[in-house]
C-alpha positions as CSV (number, residue, x, y, z in Angstrom):
1,X,-11.2,-16.0,9.9
2,X,-7.8,-16.6,11.5
3,X,-6.2,-14.2,14.0
4,X,-6.4,-10.6,13.1
5,X,-3.6,-8.3,12.1
6,X,-2.7,-7.0,15.6
7,X,-2.7,-10.5,17.0
8,X,-0.4,-11.7,14.2
9,X,2.0,-8.8,14.9
10,X,2.2,-9.8,18.6
11,X,2.5,-13.5,18.0
12,X,5.4,-13.1,15.5
13,X,7.7,-11.6,18.1
14,X,8.2,-15.1,19.6
15,X,10.4,-16.3,16.8
16,X,13.4,-14.4,18.1
17,X,14.3,-13.1,14.6
18,X,14.3,-9.5,13.5
19,X,15.3,-6.8,11.0
20,X,18.7,-5.6,9.7
21,X,18.4,-2.0,8.5
22,X,20.7,-0.9,5.8
23,X,20.0,2.8,5.7
24,X,23.0,3.9,7.8
25,X,26.7,3.8,7.4
26,X,26.7,0.4,9.2
27,X,24.0,-2.3,9.3
28,X,21.7,-2.2,12.4
29,X,19.9,-5.2,13.7
30,X,16.9,-5.3,16.0
31,X,14.7,-8.3,17.0
32,X,11.0,-8.3,16.2
33,X,10.4,-8.4,20.0
34,X,12.4,-5.2,20.5
35,X,10.8,-3.5,17.6
36,X,7.3,-4.5,18.9
37,X,8.1,-3.0,22.3
38,X,9.3,0.2,20.7
39,X,6.2,0.3,18.5
40,X,3.9,-0.2,21.6
41,X,5.5,2.8,23.3
42,X,5.2,4.8,20.1
43,X,1.6,3.8,19.7
44,X,0.9,5.1,23.3
45,X,2.5,8.4,22.2
46,X,0.3,8.5,19.1
47,X,-2.8,7.9,21.2
48,X,-1.8,10.7,23.5
49,X,-2.0,13.0,20.4
50,X,-5.5,11.9,19.6
51,X,-4.7,9.0,17.2
52,X,-7.0,6.0,17.5
53,X,-9.6,3.8,15.7
54,X,-11.1,5.6,12.7
55,X,-8.2,8.0,12.3
56,X,-5.3,8.1,9.8
57,X,-1.6,8.8,10.3
58,X,0.6,9.9,7.4
59,X,4.3,9.0,7.4
60,X,6.9,10.8,5.3
61,X,10.4,9.7,5.5
62,X,13.1,7.4,4.1
63,X,13.1,3.6,4.7
64,X,14.5,3.2,8.2
65,X,13.9,1.7,11.6
66,X,11.9,4.8,12.5
67,X,9.6,4.4,9.5
68,X,8.9,0.7,10.0
69,X,8.3,1.2,13.7
70,X,5.9,4.0,13.0
71,X,3.9,1.8,10.6
72,X,3.6,-0.9,13.3
73,X,2.8,1.7,16.0
74,X,0.0,3.2,13.9
75,X,-1.7,-0.2,13.7
76,X,-1.2,-0.8,17.4
77,X,-2.9,2.5,18.1
78,X,-5.9,1.4,16.1
79,X,-5.4,3.8,13.2
80,X,-4.8,3.5,9.4
81,X,-1.4,4.3,7.9
82,X,-0.6,6.3,4.8
83,X,3.0,6.0,3.7
84,X,3.7,9.0,1.5
85,X,6.0,9.0,-1.5
86,X,9.4,10.7,-0.8
87,X,9.5,12.8,-3.9
88,X,8.1,13.0,-7.4
89,X,10.4,11.7,-10.1
90,X,9.9,15.0,-11.9
91,X,8.8,18.4,-10.7
92,X,9.8,21.2,-8.5
93,X,9.8,21.4,-4.7
94,X,6.5,23.3,-4.9
95,X,5.0,20.4,-6.9
96,X,6.2,17.9,-4.4
97,X,4.7,20.0,-1.6
98,X,1.4,20.2,-3.5
99,X,1.4,16.4,-4.0
100,X,2.2,15.7,-0.4
101,X,-0.3,18.2,1.1
102,X,-2.9,17.0,-1.4
103,X,-2.7,13.4,-0.1
104,X,-2.7,14.6,3.6
105,X,-5.8,16.6,2.9
106,X,-7.6,13.9,0.9
107,X,-6.8,11.4,3.6
108,X,-8.2,13.6,6.4
109,X,-5.1,12.9,8.4
110,X,-5.1,13.2,12.2
111,X,-1.3,13.4,12.4
112,X,1.6,13.6,10.0
113,X,5.0,12.3,11.1
114,X,7.9,13.5,8.9
115,X,11.6,13.3,8.5
116,X,13.1,16.7,9.5
117,X,14.3,17.3,5.9
118,X,10.7,16.9,4.6
119,X,8.8,18.9,7.2
120,X,8.3,21.8,4.9
121,X,6.7,19.6,2.2
122,X,4.1,18.3,4.8
123,X,3.4,21.5,6.8
124,X,0.0,23.1,6.2
125,X,1.0,26.3,8.0
126,X,3.4,27.6,10.7
127,X,2.5,26.3,14.1
128,X,0.7,23.2,12.6
129,X,0.2,21.0,15.6
130,X,-0.8,18.0,13.4
131,X,2.8,17.6,12.2
132,X,5.7,16.3,14.2
133,X,9.1,14.7,13.3
134,X,10.0,11.1,13.9
135,X,12.5,12.3,16.5
136,X,9.9,14.2,18.4
137,X,7.5,11.2,18.4
138,X,10.2,8.8,19.5
139,X,11.3,11.3,22.3
140,X,7.7,11.3,23.6
141,X,7.5,7.5,23.3
142,X,10.7,7.0,25.4
143,X,9.1,8.5,28.5
144,X,6.0,6.4,28.2
145,X,5.6,2.7,29.2
146,X,4.1,0.3,26.7
147,X,1.5,-0.4,29.5
148,X,0.1,3.0,28.6
149,X,-1.1,1.7,25.3
150,X,-4.8,1.2,25.1
151,X,-4.6,-1.8,22.7
152,X,-7.7,-1.8,20.5
153,X,-9.6,-5.0,19.8
154,X,-8.9,-6.7,16.6
155,X,-11.3,-5.3,14.0
156,X,-11.3,-7.0,10.7
157,X,-13.1,-4.1,9.0
158,X,-10.8,-1.4,10.4
159,X,-8.7,0.2,7.7
160,X,-5.1,-0.9,7.9
161,X,-3.7,1.1,4.9
162,X,-4.9,4.0,2.8
163,X,-2.8,3.4,-0.4
164,X,-3.0,6.3,-2.8
165,X,-2.9,5.5,-6.5
166,X,-0.5,7.3,-8.8
167,X,-3.0,9.9,-10.0
168,X,-2.4,13.5,-10.8
169,X,-1.4,15.9,-8.1
170,X,-5.0,17.1,-7.7
171,X,-6.8,13.8,-8.0
172,X,-5.2,10.7,-6.6
173,X,-7.5,8.1,-5.2
174,X,-7.1,6.5,-1.7
175,X,-7.5,2.7,-1.8
176,X,-9.1,1.6,1.5
177,X,-7.4,-1.7,2.5
178,X,-9.0,-3.2,5.6
179,X,-7.2,-5.4,8.1
180,X,-9.2,-8.5,6.9
181,X,-8.0,-8.0,3.3
182,X,-4.4,-7.8,4.4
183,X,-4.6,-10.9,6.5
184,X,-6.5,-12.9,3.9
185,X,-4.2,-11.9,1.0
186,X,-1.0,-12.7,2.9
187,X,-2.5,-16.0,4.0
188,X,-3.2,-16.8,0.4
189,X,0.3,-15.6,-0.6
190,X,1.8,-17.9,2.0
191,X,0.5,-20.9,0.1
192,X,2.2,-19.9,-3.1
193,X,5.3,-17.8,-2.0
194,X,5.7,-18.6,1.7
195,X,7.9,-16.8,4.2
196,X,9.0,-19.4,6.7
197,X,10.6,-17.9,9.9
198,X,12.5,-21.1,10.6
199,X,14.4,-21.0,7.3
200,X,13.9,-17.8,5.4
201,X,15.9,-14.5,5.1
202,X,14.0,-11.8,3.2
203,X,16.0,-9.1,1.4
204,X,14.1,-6.0,0.0
205,X,14.7,-2.5,-1.2
206,X,11.2,-2.0,-2.6
207,X,9.8,1.3,-1.1
208,X,7.3,1.1,1.7
209,X,5.1,3.7,0.0
210,X,4.4,1.0,-2.6
211,X,1.9,-1.8,-1.8
212,X,4.4,-4.4,-2.9
213,X,7.0,-3.1,-0.5
214,X,4.6,-2.4,2.4
215,X,2.2,-5.4,2.2
216,X,3.7,-8.2,0.1
217,X,7.2,-7.8,1.8
218,X,7.3,-5.8,5.0
219,X,3.9,-6.7,6.5
220,X,4.4,-10.3,5.4
221,X,7.7,-10.4,7.3
222,X,6.2,-8.6,10.3
223,X,3.3,-11.1,10.8
224,X,5.4,-14.1,10.2
225,X,8.5,-13.0,12.2
226,X,10.8,-13.9,9.4
227,X,14.4,-12.5,9.3
228,X,14.2,-9.3,7.2
229,X,17.0,-7.3,5.6
230,X,15.5,-3.9,4.6
231,X,17.3,-1.2,2.5
232,X,16.2,2.1,1.2
233,X,15.4,2.2,-2.6
234,X,18.0,4.9,-3.0
235,X,20.7,2.5,-2.0
236,X,19.8,0.2,-5.0
237,X,19.2,3.1,-7.4
238,X,22.6,4.7,-6.7
239,X,24.5,1.4,-6.5
240,X,22.5,-1.3,-8.4
241,X,25.0,-4.1,-7.6
242,X,24.0,-3.9,-3.9
243,X,20.9,-6.0,-4.3
244,X,22.7,-9.2,-5.4
245,X,25.6,-8.4,-3.0
246,X,23.1,-8.2,0.0
247,X,21.5,-11.5,-1.2
248,X,24.9,-13.2,-1.2
249,X,26.1,-11.6,2.1
250,X,22.9,-12.4,4.1
251,X,22.2,-15.8,2.3
252,X,18.8,-14.5,1.1
253,X,16.2,-17.1,0.4
254,X,13.3,-14.7,-0.5
255,X,13.2,-11.5,-2.5
256,X,11.1,-9.7,-5.1
257,X,11.4,-6.6,-7.3
258,X,10.0,-4.9,-10.4
259,X,11.1,-5.8,-13.9
260,X,13.6,-3.0,-14.3
261,X,15.3,-4.1,-11.1
262,X,15.7,-7.7,-12.2
263,X,17.1,-6.4,-15.6
264,X,19.7,-4.5,-13.7
265,X,20.5,-7.5,-11.4
266,X,21.0,-9.7,-14.4
267,X,23.4,-7.3,-16.0
268,X,25.5,-7.0,-12.8
269,X,25.5,-10.8,-12.2
270,X,27.0,-11.3,-15.7
271,X,30.0,-9.1,-14.7
272,X,30.4,-10.2,-11.1
273,X,32.5,-12.8,-9.3
274,X,32.3,-14.4,-5.9
275,X,28.6,-14.1,-5.2
276,X,26.6,-17.0,-3.7
277,X,22.9,-17.0,-4.5
278,X,22.4,-20.7,-3.8
279,X,20.2,-20.1,-0.8
280,X,17.6,-18.3,-2.9
281,X,14.4,-20.3,-3.3
282,X,11.8,-17.5,-4.2
283,X,12.7,-14.5,-6.4
284,X,9.7,-12.8,-7.8
285,X,8.9,-10.1,-10.3
286,X,5.8,-7.9,-10.1
287,X,4.4,-4.3,-9.9
288,X,5.1,-3.5,-13.6
289,X,5.0,-5.4,-16.9
290,X,7.3,-8.5,-16.8
291,X,9.5,-9.1,-19.9
292,X,10.3,-12.8,-20.5
293,X,13.7,-12.0,-21.8
294,X,14.6,-10.2,-18.5
295,X,13.5,-13.2,-16.5
296,X,15.5,-15.6,-18.7
297,X,18.5,-13.3,-18.7
298,X,18.4,-13.3,-14.9
299,X,18.1,-17.1,-14.8
300,X,21.1,-17.5,-17.2
301,X,23.3,-14.9,-15.4
302,X,22.4,-16.3,-12.0
303,X,23.4,-19.9,-12.8
304,X,27.1,-19.0,-12.4
305,X,26.4,-17.8,-8.9
306,X,24.4,-20.8,-7.8
307,X,20.9,-19.5,-8.5
308,X,18.4,-22.2,-9.1
309,X,16.3,-21.0,-12.1
310,X,13.3,-22.7,-10.6
311,X,13.3,-20.0,-7.9
312,X,12.1,-17.3,-10.3
313,X,8.4,-16.5,-10.7
314,X,6.1,-13.8,-12.0
315,X,3.2,-12.3,-10.2
316,X,0.2,-10.1,-10.9
317,X,-1.6,-7.8,-8.5
318,X,-2.8,-4.3,-7.6
319,X,-3.7,-2.3,-4.5
320,X,-7.4,-2.7,-5.2
321,X,-7.0,-6.4,-4.5
322,X,-4.7,-5.6,-1.5
323,X,-1.6,-6.6,-3.4
324,X,-1.4,-10.1,-5.0
325,X,-3.9,-11.6,-7.4
326,X,-1.8,-14.5,-8.9
327,X,1.6,-15.9,-8.4
328,X,3.8,-18.6,-10.1
329,X,3.8,-21.9,-8.3
330,X,6.7,-22.9,-5.9
331,X,9.6,-24.5,-7.7
332,X,8.0,-24.1,-11.1
333,X,10.4,-21.5,-12.4
334,X,9.4,-18.7,-14.7
335,X,7.4,-19.6,-17.8
336,X,6.4,-17.6,-20.9
337,X,3.4,-18.0,-23.2
338,X,4.3,-17.7,-26.9
339,X,1.3,-16.7,-29.1
340,X,0.7,-15.6,-32.7
341,X,1.1,-11.8,-32.4
342,X,-1.0,-11.0,-35.5
343,X,-4.0,-13.0,-34.2
344,X,-3.6,-11.4,-30.8
345,X,-3.7,-7.9,-32.3
346,X,-6.4,-8.5,-34.9
347,X,-8.7,-11.1,-33.4
348,X,-7.9,-10.7,-29.7
349,X,-7.2,-14.4,-29.4
350,X,-4.0,-16.0,-28.0
351,X,-3.2,-18.9,-30.3
352,X,0.0,-20.8,-29.3
353,X,2.9,-20.3,-31.7
354,X,6.5,-21.5,-31.8
355,X,8.5,-19.3,-29.4
356,X,11.2,-18.6,-32.0
357,X,8.8,-17.8,-34.8
358,X,8.8,-14.4,-36.5
359,X,5.2,-13.8,-35.6
360,X,5.4,-14.9,-32.0
361,X,4.7,-12.6,-29.1
362,X,5.9,-13.9,-25.7
363,X,4.1,-12.9,-22.5
364,X,4.8,-13.8,-18.9
365,X,2.7,-16.4,-17.3
366,X,1.8,-15.0,-13.8
367,X,0.6,-18.3,-12.3
368,X,-2.9,-19.2,-11.2
369,X,-5.1,-16.9,-9.0
370,X,-4.5,-17.2,-5.3
371,X,-6.8,-19.1,-3.0
372,X,-10.2,-17.3,-2.6
373,X,-9.6,-15.1,-5.6
374,X,-12.1,-15.7,-8.5
375,X,-10.8,-14.4,-11.9
376,X,-12.5,-14.0,-15.2
377,X,-11.9,-12.2,-18.5
378,X,-14.7,-10.1,-20.1
379,X,-15.4,-8.1,-23.1
380,X,-14.7,-4.5,-21.8
381,X,-17.7,-3.0,-23.6
382,X,-20.4,-5.6,-22.9
383,X,-19.2,-7.4,-19.8
384,X,-19.7,-10.8,-21.6
385,X,-17.4,-13.5,-20.1
386,X,-14.8,-14.7,-22.6
387,X,-13.4,-18.2,-23.0
388,X,-9.9,-19.6,-22.6
389,X,-7.2,-17.6,-24.5
390,X,-9.6,-14.8,-25.4
391,X,-8.1,-11.4,-24.7
392,X,-10.3,-9.0,-22.6
393,X,-10.4,-7.2,-19.4
394,X,-9.4,-9.0,-16.3
395,X,-11.9,-9.0,-13.5
396,X,-11.5,-10.4,-10.0
397,X,-13.5,-10.8,-6.8
398,X,-13.0,-12.4,-3.4
399,X,-11.9,-11.6,0.2
400,X,-8.8,-9.7,-0.9
401,X,-10.7,-7.2,-3.0
402,X,-11.1,-3.9,-1.1
403,X,-14.4,-2.1,-0.6
404,X,-13.6,1.0,-2.6
405,X,-11.8,4.3,-2.6
406,X,-11.7,6.7,0.4
407,X,-14.7,9.1,0.5
408,X,-15.1,8.7,-3.3
409,X,-18.4,7.0,-3.9
410,X,-18.4,7.6,-7.7
411,X,-15.0,6.1,-8.2
412,X,-15.8,3.3,-5.9
413,X,-19.0,2.4,-7.8
414,X,-17.1,2.5,-11.1
415,X,-14.6,-0.1,-9.8
416,X,-17.2,-2.9,-9.9
417,X,-19.5,-4.7,-12.3
418,X,-22.7,-6.3,-10.9
419,X,-21.9,-9.2,-8.6
420,X,-18.9,-7.5,-7.0
421,X,-16.4,-8.1,-9.8
422,X,-13.5,-5.6,-9.7
423,X,-12.7,-4.1,-13.1
424,X,-8.9,-4.1,-13.1
425,X,-8.4,-2.1,-16.3
426,X,-5.9,-4.7,-17.4
427,X,-6.0,-6.7,-20.6
428,X,-5.2,-10.4,-20.3
429,X,-6.3,-13.9,-20.8
430,X,-6.3,-17.3,-19.1
431,X,-4.0,-20.0,-20.4
432,X,-4.3,-23.5,-18.9
433,X,-5.1,-21.9,-15.5
434,X,-2.4,-19.2,-15.6
435,X,-3.1,-15.5,-15.7
436,X,-1.4,-13.8,-18.7
437,X,-1.4,-10.0,-18.7
438,X,-1.2,-8.1,-21.9
439,X,-1.2,-4.5,-20.8
440,X,-3.5,-1.6,-19.7
441,X,-6.8,-1.3,-21.5
442,X,-6.5,2.4,-21.7
443,X,-3.0,2.2,-23.3
444,X,-3.8,0.0,-26.3
445,X,-3.1,1.8,-29.6
446,X,-5.5,1.2,-32.5
447,X,-3.9,1.3,-35.9
448,X,-5.6,0.1,-39.1
449,X,-7.8,-2.4,-37.2
450,X,-4.8,-3.7,-35.1
451,X,-4.6,-3.5,-31.4
452,X,-1.0,-2.6,-30.7
453,X,0.4,-3.0,-27.2
454,X,2.8,-0.3,-26.0
455,X,4.9,-2.8,-24.2
456,X,5.9,-4.4,-27.5
457,X,6.8,-1.1,-29.0
458,X,8.8,-0.1,-25.9
459,X,10.6,-3.4,-25.8
460,X,11.7,-2.9,-29.5
461,X,12.8,0.7,-28.9
462,X,14.9,-0.1,-25.9
463,X,16.8,-2.7,-27.8
464,X,18.6,0.1,-29.7
465,X,22.1,1.0,-28.5
466,X,22.0,4.3,-26.7
467,X,18.5,4.0,-25.3
468,X,18.2,3.8,-21.5
469,X,16.6,0.4,-20.7
470,X,13.3,0.7,-19.0
471,X,12.9,4.3,-19.9
472,X,10.7,4.2,-23.1
473,X,7.1,5.2,-23.5
474,X,4.9,4.5,-26.5
475,X,1.5,5.9,-27.1
476,X,-1.0,6.7,-29.8
477,X,-1.9,10.0,-31.4
478,X,-4.7,10.8,-33.9
479,X,-3.6,10.0,-37.4
480,X,-6.6,10.5,-39.7
481,X,-8.7,7.7,-41.2
482,X,-6.3,4.9,-40.2
483,X,-6.9,5.6,-36.5
484,X,-3.8,6.3,-34.4
485,X,-0.2,6.8,-35.1
486,X,2.6,5.7,-32.8
487,X,4.9,8.1,-30.9
488,X,8.0,6.8,-29.1
489,X,9.5,8.8,-26.3
490,X,12.8,7.5,-24.9
491,X,15.6,8.6,-22.7
492,X,19.0,8.9,-24.5
493,X,21.8,7.4,-22.5
494,X,24.5,7.9,-25.1
495,X,25.1,8.3,-28.8
496,X,24.1,10.7,-31.6
497,X,20.4,11.6,-31.3
498,X,19.7,11.4,-35.0
499,X,21.3,8.0,-35.3
500,X,19.4,6.7,-32.2
501,X,16.1,8.0,-33.6
502,X,16.6,6.2,-36.8
503,X,17.5,3.1,-35.0
504,X,14.3,3.2,-32.9
505,X,12.2,3.8,-36.0
506,X,13.8,0.7,-37.7
507,X,13.4,-1.5,-34.6
508,X,9.8,-0.6,-34.2
509,X,9.0,-1.2,-37.8
510,X,10.8,-4.6,-37.7
511,X,8.8,-5.5,-34.5
512,X,5.3,-4.4,-35.5
513,X,5.4,-3.6,-39.2
514,X,4.9,0.2,-39.1
515,X,7.1,3.2,-38.7
516,X,6.4,5.6,-35.8
517,X,4.9,9.0,-36.5
518,X,7.5,10.6,-34.3
519,X,10.4,9.6,-32.1
520,X,11.3,12.0,-29.2
521,X,14.5,11.7,-27.2
522,X,14.8,13.0,-23.7
523,X,17.7,13.6,-21.3
524,X,18.2,10.9,-18.6
525,X,15.9,11.2,-15.7
526,X,13.1,13.2,-17.4
527,X,10.7,10.6,-18.6
528,X,7.4,10.8,-16.7
529,X,7.2,8.1,-14.1
530,X,5.3,7.6,-10.8
531,X,7.2,7.9,-7.5
532,X,7.5,4.1,-7.5
533,X,9.0,4.0,-11.0
534,X,6.0,3.1,-13.2
535,X,5.7,4.6,-16.6
536,X,3.1,7.4,-16.8
537,X,2.0,7.0,-20.4
538,X,-1.0,9.4,-20.2
539,X,1.1,12.1,-18.7
540,X,3.7,11.7,-21.3
541,X,1.1,11.8,-24.1
542,X,-0.4,15.0,-22.6
543,X,3.0,16.6,-22.4
544,X,3.8,15.6,-26.0
545,X,0.5,17.2,-27.2
546,X,1.2,20.4,-25.4
547,X,4.9,20.5,-26.4
548,X,6.1,20.3,-22.8
549,X,8.6,17.5,-23.2
550,X,12.2,18.5,-22.8
551,X,13.2,17.0,-26.1
552,X,16.9,16.8,-27.2
């Protein structure tokens, strides 16, 4: 295998480029060489506190120079990093504390470094010596020389990241991502969506506690030495126009985001003037279901600002495969697969259909699997391998697939079929070499012999005026002999609730031919989501069953 993670970090400092941090009132720039020296001093301070190979460091703080330096320092000290979510989307301070402390305990953390405003959430008890602030760590580091660092040997099997899944407060699972998986996955990514330090400028607001933000973007930039513009996700959330503004200002060539972010970007581009996106050559969508109409709207809106539609691409991945499994090819642009929706639902076969036909269902093509990644589609019940355009469970294996979950042998064993095939839990099919993802296996709704996909229902519901885009959840509930009935839960942005409910019911019936059993409207900001913004359908279903949703 090529040079290890630590050697890559060191070598990338020679490029002379660096990071612009956008978390303060004014942008702050630092070279990769300067950041590496600071990280080496910080790593020495971590080692002085007992951090080293085989230990884990938890980091809790906003996206900043301090956080990125601490990630790098943790690796230079020989330890694994856990970047903790900043807050739950819903819940009380006590629930946030329980979530945070739960991850720290499950991770058997040697040291937690926290922002001063978040110390209470991370503290186990008064006088906890395993908890310090970023300022305290940096103060200790400033009095040490980088020569004090006992730089560990590159160990491909050493854990680089412990990435917690979005489980319940009591039972998240820690994905063990070794250094070898990080290096292999990013090497494979470089062949499909390369970062090139001599030409690229990367802009990102994706949180570092998400594998896409930490591995696909930040670590990628770190080990290549590419110019990097890094903003906190809160900057984008509170002022969504900033993403495209930053891209124009810094002449961004490379960026990525989730579907909802691209949808917002398209909307702001349509009403903006004076932006220049002509430098962009790779703009990806991943981490949540990708809607073809969003990608096409972004391409259309971006043309007026110089965006080449061929720069857009879709990707598919998960933390259990480090991050990326498949990506669209360079310069190919985004492509959708149009299939007969009825045959997909009833026969689980993806038969091509005219894109504008009434029965067509359009799905994102997420490109071929990356180098070294084997991918197959199987019958979820029997494990039998299915042929081209047959819908089943996506399974993968290869050097990017992680060994399992941290200290959870039962869950680790359940991850794999014989032969080392990772069961992703995602439904999909192969189409002329491209991976097409249909949704989560556990979320499929069975109605009268049809397999309904919640993404289709959600897309129909959010087309109704007054519904907040990207904030709709569909799920099934028991409905007697015909199987399940459909419930739609949506956030109401504006309008009369009764009128919006009727509109949702009509839109869903027009899309899939059945009327929902129930439509529930929620206030803005109350739909269950993970800390990284993904829909929590099972949590929403449970809260619906126990009448815990704050319905209007």
